[in-house]
N, C-alpha and C positions, 0 to 999 in steps of 0.2 A: 802481626795482625793490627788492623786499623782500630783506631780508638775514636769514638764520636762523642763530643762533649756538647750538651745542651739539655733541653727539657721540652716536653711535649706540648706546653703552652706556645712555643715559638713556632710559627708556621714554617719559617726557613728551616729550622731544625728538621720538621716533619718532611720537608721536600727533600733533604739530604738523606735522611733515613729511608724513606721510600725508594729513592734511587739505589741506594746500597741493597735493599732487600730484592728490588727487581732484577738487579743484575747479579745477585747471588753471592755478594761478598760476605766473608766472615768478618765480624767486627764487634768489638766491645763498646757497649754503650755506658757512659759515665754521665750521670746526671749532674749537670752544672748551670749555674745561673750566671747572668752577665755581671762581670766584677771589674773593678778597677785595682784590684790587688796585684802587686808587682809580679808574683809568681804567675798568674793567669795572663797578665799582660806580655809575659815572654812568649806566651803561646798564641795568644789573640791580641794584637796590638792595639785594638780599639775597645778591647774587653768585651766583645760581642759573641754570642752564639749563633750558629753552630761553628765549631771548631773542629778539624779532622786532623788527628794525628797520624802520619804515615811513618815508614821506616826512615825516610829521608828527613822528616821534620813535620811542622804543622802548616795547615792551610786555613784561611778563613774566607769569607765571602762566598755566599751559596753559589753563584754562577761559576766561580773559579773552582770549587769543589766539584761541581757537577762536571765541568769539563775534564778535570783530573780523572774522575771515575770513568768517563768514557773512553779516555786513553788507555786506562789500565785493563779494562776489559772490554774491548771493541766487539767481541764476539756476540755480546748481548747488546745490540745497539739501542740506545735511546735518542740518537740523532740519525737523520738518514744519511746514506753515502753520498748523494749528490751534494756538491758544494752549495748550489742555490737552494736547495730544499732544506739543507742545514741551516742556512741564513733565515729562512722563513720560519722555522721553528724558534730560533733565536729571537726574532722579531716578536713573535706571539709572546714569548717569555718576558721581553722588555716592556711591551704594553701592558701586561698583568701586573708587573712589578712597579713600573713608574706612573701609570696613569690610572690605576684601579686601586692596588693595594696602598701605595704611598699615600695619596690623598685621604683615603679612608682611615688610615693609621692616625691621623690627627684627631679622630674622634674616639680612639679606642679607650683613652683615659676616662671618658665619661660613661662608656658602655660596659667596660670590663673591669675597671680598677676603682670604681667608687669615687671619681673626680667629677669634675664639671666641665661641659663644653660651652664656650661662649657663643652666642648667638652669631657673631661675626663668622666663626669657624663653621658652624652649621650652614649658614648662608653660602660660604664659599666652596664647601667640600662637594655637595651633590652636583653642581655644574661641572666639576672636574671629573668625577665618576661617570656622569652621563657621556662625556666626550670619549673616555676611555673605553667605555661599553661600546660606543658607536665604531671605534676603531677595531675593536675586537670582532664585532659583527662583520666588518668588511675583510678581516684577514682569516677568520676561522672557517673550516670545512665541515666539521661536524660529521665525518664520514667513516666511522662513527666518532673518530678522535679530532682533536682540534686541528692537527696539520694534515689529516687524511685517514688512512686506513691503519696506520701503525701508531702504538701507543708510544709517546715521546716525553722528552722533558718539559714541553709546552703543556702536556696534560698534568705533570706533576706539580708545575709551578702554578698553573690556574686553579687546579683542584684545591691546593692547600691556600690559595690567594682567597677564593670565594667562601670558604669556611668562616672566615672572620668577617668578611665585607658583607655577606649576607645578613648576619646576625646585627652588624651595626648599621646597615641601611633600614633594617626593619625597626629597630629600637629608635632611632633618631628620626626617621621620616615615615615610618609606616609603609615603606617601599618594598615590594616584592622584587628585588633586584634580579633574581634568576628569571624572571618572566620578561625581562626587558629585551633580551637578545633571543630571537627564534632559535630553538635547538639547544639552548645553553643548559637548560634543566635535564633534558634527556641525555645530553652528554654527561653531565655529573652522574647520573644514574649508572651509565655504562662504565665510567671510571670506579664507581663505588662498588660495582659487582665483581671487580677482580678481586680474586681471593686474597692476595697480599695487602690490598688496599683495604679491604674489610677487616682483616685482622688487625692492621695498624690503627683503623678508625676506632676500634673498641679500646685499644691501649691508650690512645689520645683522649677519648672521652672520660675514661676513668681518672687519668691524671688531672685533666682540666677541673673536673668537678672538685677534686680534693684541693687543688691550688686556690680555686676561686672561693671555696669555702673558708679557707683559711684567710684570704684577701679580705673577705667580708666580716670575719671574726665570729663565723658560725661553729 
């Protein structure tokens, strides 16, 4: 049986968990936090989560894990069969990761972890996210999913990207980022209505509330 290491505050952990659930894998979930302990580094060389343990060994990096899951159970596809369509899904995934989530992450310390964001960082991040959103608007179909009629890895990655990004942009800028791209809010509601997504969201909300309460000393 597969073993998934991580915790629900990690949006990348949640991406992998949702893929496992959507594809119908049996897996054991092991709550694990990023660590530089030698034992964990043997599994995850950068000490990051998520980490997936299979019969053959361990895998890290979310996109790598998702590709592995697709290869193991292609009968429940989360990538299209057509090579070009598959590449377009991967393109959407990369835009969300590199040009929306990654710049937003620079502000997470001041939003979620009780730290402070410098004015320079605040000034730099919004234009980067705006560019990422413009790219997403050009690529997404919202018909009803990002890449078209079928739910895909693009939806999984984007859904768990915007959970943290929306909160961050609202706190730092008072910016309703979900209204920036026509169709984006409706798309998220469509994804959230999927039974497996709804069930996972409840689990994520409970664990995050507990985690951030401890972080703030409540």
